[in-house]
C-alpha positions in Angstrom: 90.3 119.2 135.9 90.3 115.5 135.5 92.6 114.0 138.1 95.3 111.9 136.3 97.1 108.7 137.1 100.3 107.0 135.9 100.5 103.7 135.2 104.0 102.7 133.2 104.6 105.6 131.6 100.9 106.3 130.7 98.4 108.3 131.8 94.9 107.6 132.7 91.9 109.1 134.2 91.4 107.8 137.1 88.6 105.4 137.8 86.9 106.9 141.2 85.4 109.9 139.4 81.7 110.8 139.7 79.9 111.8 136.6 79.7 115.2 138.2 83.4 115.7 138.3 83.5 114.4 134.3 80.4 116.9 133.8 82.2 119.9 135.4 85.7 119.1 133.5 83.6 119.0 130.1 81.8 122.1 130.8 85.2 124.5 130.3 84.9 123.5 126.5 82.5 126.1 125.2 80.8 123.6 122.8 79.8 121.2 125.7 76.0 122.1 126.3 74.2 121.2 129.9 70.5 121.8 128.6 67.9 121.7 131.6 64.4 120.7 129.5 61.3 122.3 130.8 57.8 120.9 130.1 56.3 117.9 129.7 59.5 115.6 130.6 61.9 117.1 133.2 65.4 116.1 132.7 69.0 117.4 131.7 70.8 117.0 128.4 74.5 117.0 128.0 76.0 116.7 125.0 78.6 118.7 122.7 76.7 120.6 119.7 79.3 120.5 117.5 79.3 116.6 117.9 75.4 116.1 117.7 73.5 115.9 114.2 70.8 119.1 115.0 68.3 117.3 113.4 68.4 114.6 115.5 68.3 116.5 118.4 65.6 119.2 117.6 63.4 116.6 115.3 63.2 113.6 117.4 64.6 113.3 121.0 63.1 116.8 121.8 59.5 116.5 120.5 59.3 113.1 121.8 60.4 114.2 125.5 58.1 117.3 125.3 55.0 115.7 123.8 55.2 113.1 126.6 55.2 113.6 130.4 57.7 110.6 131.1 59.0 110.2 134.8 61.7 107.4 134.2 65.2 106.6 132.1 63.2 103.7 130.8 59.9 105.3 129.9 62.3 107.7 127.8 64.0 104.5 125.7 60.6 102.9 125.1 59.2 106.5 123.5 62.6 107.9 121.8 62.4 106.3 118.3 66.4 106.3 117.9 68.4 102.9 117.7 71.3 102.2 120.1 70.0 103.7 123.2 71.5 102.4 126.5 70.8 103.0 130.3 73.9 102.7 132.4 75.8 104.1 135.4 79.4 103.7 134.1 81.4 106.7 134.3 83.8 105.7 131.8 81.0 105.3 129.3 79.3 108.2 130.0 83.0 110.2 129.4 83.4 107.9 126.1 79.8 108.0 124.8 79.4 111.6 124.8 82.7 112.5 123.1 81.5 110.1 120.6 78.9 112.8 119.8 76.0 111.1 121.8 73.3 113.0 124.0 72.9 111.9 127.3 69.8 112.0 129.5 69.8 112.8 133.8 66.6 112.9 135.0 68.5 115.1 138.0 71.5 117.3 137.1 74.8 115.0 138.1 72.5 112.2 138.3 74.6 109.0 138.2 72.3 106.7 136.3 71.7 108.1 133.0 70.9 107.0 129.3 72.6 107.7 125.8 71.2 108.5 122.9 73.4 108.0 119.4 72.9 111.4 117.5 76.5 111.5 115.4 77.0 113.7 112.8 77.1 111.7 109.8 79.5 113.5 107.6 82.0 111.9 105.7 83.5 112.7 102.4 81.9 111.2 99.2 83.1 108.0 97.4 85.3 109.1 94.9 87.7 107.2 91.9 91.1 105.7 93.4 93.8 108.6 92.9 97.0 106.2 94.1 95.7 102.5 92.4 94.0 104.0 89.7 93.0 101.5 86.7 91.9 102.4 83.3 89.6 99.3 83.2 87.2 97.8 86.1 85.3 99.9 89.1 86.3 103.6 89.9 85.2 103.5 93.6 87.9 104.0 96.4 87.3 104.0 100.3 86.4 107.3 102.1 87.7 108.3 106.1 84.1 106.8 107.1 84.6 102.8 108.3 80.9 101.9 108.0 81.2 103.5 104.7 84.2 101.3 104.1 82.5 98.1 105.3 79.2 98.7 103.3 81.7 99.2 99.9 82.8 95.7 100.8 79.6 94.1 102.0 78.2 95.4 98.7 80.4 93.2 96.6 80.9 90.1 98.8 76.9 89.4 100.2 77.8 86.6 101.9 76.4 85.5 105.8 80.0 84.2 106.3 81.6 87.8 106.0 82.1 88.2 109.6 83.5 91.8 110.6 85.0 91.9 114.7 85.7 95.5 115.9 88.0 96.7 118.3 88.8 100.0 119.8 92.5 101.1 120.0 94.7 103.9 121.1 95.0 105.4 124.9 93.1 108.6 123.9 91.9 108.4 120.4 90.0 105.1 121.3 90.3 104.4 117.5 87.6 102.2 115.7 89.4 99.2 114.0 87.5 96.4 112.2 88.8 93.3 111.0 87.3 91.3 108.2 86.9 87.7 107.2 85.4 85.1 105.6 84.1 82.4 108.1 85.1 79.0 106.6 87.1 80.2 104.4 90.1 82.2 106.4 92.3 80.4 108.8 91.5 81.0 112.2 94.8 81.1 113.3 95.4 83.8 111.0 92.5 85.8 112.0 93.5 84.9 116.3 97.1 86.2 115.0 95.8 89.5 113.9 93.3 90.2 116.7 95.9 89.2 119.3 98.5 91.8 117.6 95.8 94.6 117.6 94.6 93.9 120.9 98.5 94.4 122.4 98.9 97.7 120.5 100.1 100.3 123.5 99.9 103.7 121.9 97.9 106.8 122.6 96.9 107.8 119.1 95.8 105.9 116.1 95.2 108.4 113.5 95.7 106.0 110.4 96.0 102.6 108.9 99.7 103.0 108.2 100.0 103.3 112.2 98.8 99.6 112.3 101.0 98.5 109.5 104.2 99.4 111.8 102.7 98.4 114.7 101.6 94.7 113.9 104.5 93.6 111.4 106.7 90.4 112.1 109.4 92.6 111.6 109.4 96.5 111.9 112.6 96.8 110.9 111.8 95.9 107.8 112.2 98.3 104.8 109.8 95.6 103.2 106.0 96.2 103.7 104.3 93.3 105.3 101.2 94.3 104.8 99.7 95.0 101.6 98.2 98.8 101.9 95.0 99.3 99.2 92.1 102.1 98.7 90.6 99.6 96.3 87.1 97.9 97.7 87.5 95.1 95.1 91.2 94.1 95.9 89.9 93.8 99.3 87.0 91.7 98.3 89.6 89.2 96.4 91.7 89.0 98.8 89.3 88.2 101.7 87.9 85.4 99.0 91.5 84.1 98.7 91.2 83.5 102.7 92.8 86.7 104.1 92.4 89.2 106.9 91.7 92.7 106.0 91.5 95.8 108.5 89.7 98.8 108.0 90.7 101.8 110.1 88.1 104.6 110.9 89.9 108.0 110.0 91.7 106.2 107.1 91.0 105.5 103.2 93.2 102.7 103.1 92.7 99.4 104.1 95.2 96.7 105.1 95.5 93.0 104.0 97.3 89.9 105.2 98.9 87.6 104.9 100.7 88.7 101.5 103.7 88.1 99.9 106.3 89.8 98.0 105.1 89.7 94.3 101.5 90.7 95.3 103.0 94.3 95.5 103.8 94.1 91.9 100.2 93.2 90.8 97.5 95.4 89.9 94.1 95.4 89.8 94.2 96.2 86.1 96.1 92.4 85.7 92.4 90.8 86.7 90.3 93.0 83.9 92.5 92.3 80.9 93.2 89.5 79.4 95.2 86.8 80.8 98.2 87.2 77.7 98.3 90.7 78.3 98.1 90.6 81.9 100.9 88.4 82.2 103.3 90.7 79.6 102.3 93.5 81.7 103.1 91.9 85.0 106.5 90.8 83.3 107.4 93.8 82.4 106.6 95.8 85.7 109.3 93.3 87.4 111.8 93.8 84.6 111.4 97.6 85.1 111.9 97.0 89.3 115.3 95.2 88.8 116.4 97.7 86.0 115.3 100.7 88.5 117.4 99.1 91.3 120.5 97.9 89.3 121.2 100.1 86.5 122.9 102.6 88.1 125.3 100.0 90.7 126.0 98.7 87.7 127.1 101.7 85.8 129.5 102.0 89.0 130.5 98.8 89.0 131.4 98.4 85.4 133.4 102.0 85.0 135.5 101.3 88.1 136.2 97.9 87.7 135.1 95.7 84.8 136.3 97.9 81.7 136.4 95.1 79.6 132.5 94.5 79.7 131.6 97.3 77.8 131.3 97.1 73.9 134.6 98.8 72.0 132.1 101.0 70.2 129.7 101.7 73.4 133.2 102.7 75.4 134.1 105.2 72.9 131.0 106.9 73.7 130.9 106.7 77.3 134.9 107.9 77.6 133.8 110.8 75.2 130.7 111.8 77.3 133.2 111.4 80.5 136.1 113.6 79.1 135.3 116.7 81.3 133.7 115.1 83.9 135.7 115.6 87.1 133.9 113.2 89.5 134.5 109.9 89.9 131.0 107.8 88.8 130.3 106.8 92.3 130.1 110.9 93.5 128.6 111.2 89.7 125.5 109.0 90.3 124.6 110.3 94.0 124.3 113.6 93.0 121.9 112.7 90.0 120.4 110.3 92.5 119.8 112.8 95.2 118.8 115.6 92.6 115.8 113.0 91.5 114.9 112.2 95.1 114.5 116.3 95.8 112.6 116.9 92.2 110.5 113.6 93.4 109.8 115.2 97.4 109.2 118.7 96.2 106.3 117.2 93.6 104.6 115.5 96.1 104.8 118.2 98.6 103.5 121.0 96.3 100.0 121.3 95.0 98.9 119.2 92.4 99.4 121.5 89.7 102.7 123.4 91.0 104.1 120.0 91.6 103.7 118.7 88.0 105.3 121.8 86.6 108.1 121.8 89.3 108.4 118.0 88.3 109.1 118.5 84.4 110.3 121.7 84.2 112.7 121.4 86.8 114.1 117.4 85.7 114.7 118.9 82.2 116.3 122.8 83.1 118.5 120.9 85.8 119.4 118.0 83.8 120.5 120.1 80.9 122.2 122.3 82.9 124.3 119.6 84.7 125.4 117.9 81.6 126.2 121.4 79.8 128.2 122.4 83.2 130.4 119.1 83.0 128.9 117.9 86.1 127.9 114.8 84.7 127.5 112.5 81.8 124.6 112.3 79.2 125.3 108.7 79.3 124.0 108.2 83.1 121.5 111.5 83.0 119.7 108.6 80.3 120.4 105.9 82.8 119.3 107.6 86.0 116.0 109.2 84.5 115.1 105.4 83.3 115.8 104.2 86.6 113.4 106.7 87.9 110.6 105.9 85.3 110.7 102.1 86.0 110.1 102.6 89.7 107.3 104.5 89.2 105.6 101.0 87.5 105.0 99.5 90.6 101.4 99.7 91.5 101.4 99.9 95.4 103.3 102.9 96.7 104.8 101.7 99.5 106.8 99.0 97.5 107.8 102.0 95.4 109.3 104.1 98.8 111.1 100.5 99.2 112.5 100.4 95.9 114.0 104.0 95.9 115.7 103.3 99.2 117.1 99.9 97.9 119.9 101.1 95.2 121.8 102.8 97.6 123.1 99.8 99.5 123.5 98.3 96.2 125.8 101.6 94.6 127.9 101.1 98.2 128.5 97.7 96.9 129.5 98.3 93.6 132.1 101.0 94.9 133.6 99.0 97.3 133.8 95.5 95.3 132.3 95.9 92.1 129.9 93.2 90.5 130.8 91.2 93.5 129.7 93.9 95.9 126.5 94.0 93.9 126.1 90.2 94.4 126.9 90.3 98.2 124.6 93.2 98.6 122.0 90.8 96.4 122.2 87.9 98.7 121.7 89.5 102.1 118.3 90.9 100.7 117.3 87.5 99.7 118.4 86.6 102.8 116.1 88.3 104.5 113.4 88.1 102.4 113.5 84.6 102.9 113.4 85.1 106.7 110.8 87.9 106.4 107.2 86.7 107.7 103.8 88.0 107.3 101.2 87.7 109.8 103.4 84.4 110.6 103.4 83.4 106.9 106.3 83.3 104.7 106.4 86.2 102.8 109.0 85.4 99.9 106.9 82.2 98.8 105.8 81.2 96.5 109.4 81.5 95.5 110.5 80.1 98.8 109.1 77.9 100.2 108.8 76.9 96.4 104.6 76.1 95.4 104.4 75.7 92.0 100.7 75.7 92.6 100.8 79.6 93.5 103.0 80.5 90.7 100.2 80.2 88.6 99.4 84.1 90.1 103.1 85.3 90.7 105.3 86.5 87.7 102.3 85.5 85.4 98.5 85.3 85.6 96.7 82.4 83.9 93.1 82.1 82.8 90.7 81.8 85.5 89.7 78.6 84.8 93.4 77.3 85.8 93.0 78.6 88.9 90.5 76.5 90.8 92.5 76.7 94.0 93.3 79.3 96.7 96.5 80.3 97.5 98.6 77.6 99.6 100.4 80.9 101.4 97.2 81.7 103.2 96.4 78.3 104.7 92.6 78.2 104.1 89.7 76.3 105.3 88.1 75.9 102.2 91.1 75.5 99.8 89.0 75.1 96.7 87.4 78.0 94.7 85.4 75.8 92.1 85.0 73.2 90.0 87.8 73.2 87.7 86.2 70.1 85.3 82.6 72.2 85.0 84.6 75.1 84.2 86.7 73.6 81.4 83.2 72.6 80.0 82.3 75.3 77.3 78.4 74.1 76.6 76.3 76.2 73.9 72.4 76.2 74.3 71.9 73.7 71.6 73.9 71.2 72.6 
């Protein structure tokens, strides 16, 4: 067994282990093999058979060793036609490489000096269409769980020598590969250094997904607002890199992170750049209105019925009074019951298998809503408002901000019950102040609203034509702020001119 030492609450294998100690501990696993090779070259091969590609072992490594009488690791390194071979006596590297799917060659059993040969099984999910950020038009490729494949998807779209990839291993036990991508000469080096430093400072035993990274390097981990943009689309990552942002890819995760980001980016969809700017701007405004309606509709219902009856038109007041005539609960309790019911249906639909989840969501909503109105537990007016609010919350193109919106309406409900519209205004002031103070990798999260930057408003609430966006966003502080020559972009010359 490995000997362990404790360091500030964490446990690590002792550094004075020998190759024999590591081999003996690994031999307790059934899939770990120590194979003495006879004939031709005499050596010992150590590897995990569940981690090693059989074709590489049986068709490349073993034939090269059996056909030649080799007497040193240097000779083996020259003969075996595999890239990435290394000769070392580092015990930690022995453990790391064999756990990553390398074949270890030793001239003698438990020899201190050894040769590592990459032979990892290259199995991963095929590139498929986006499931979370689906678009009707545009590319249909999404990231997968393989880091190398994801980097390839980005490089295929951004064929620049300036596209730089830095790699780190994070996680005391998992040693997860994490890649940092940026365009040298465009991205601000301060942003790159900030991301690199925060990744290096992570102290945790396992990193299984990019969502771990989001929570650990965020400027304010207690904020409900996501401060790094999570996406599964390579085209969106490419667009962010061109703007001077930094991207983070995690091995084993089909999602990428881009930073620094702003709050308005979470309401822009990929479709906005594939449609004419008039349509894209209209859809983006509809999306923003839907989010505001989703957050404020039910709190306003509670506030008006509890404190501000005079705000309701007389014709509508009669309808609301009739619908609430037999309701035994006050408006706040009525709203909370319906809101919790909607959240239960959402969670049930998300956790169940796809086909069953869709059935539960649709049928359950209809049956429960109808039964609640007929039983006199809620009014039909409120049922319509809650249903529309839930529908409006689904218009957000980024999943993380959708979860935030689901949470936000409950503080607004509390403020509406306590002080009416004044309470809603107070809660709104707190959230705006929080957004103004919030940062993404040291950059203002509420930009271009605060600080106000008119230039960046060209692609915020609306999207102007591409020939009007000749400058990169100021928020990222790019080294090269110019995208193209606007004067030449505005010139439209035909061939006969």
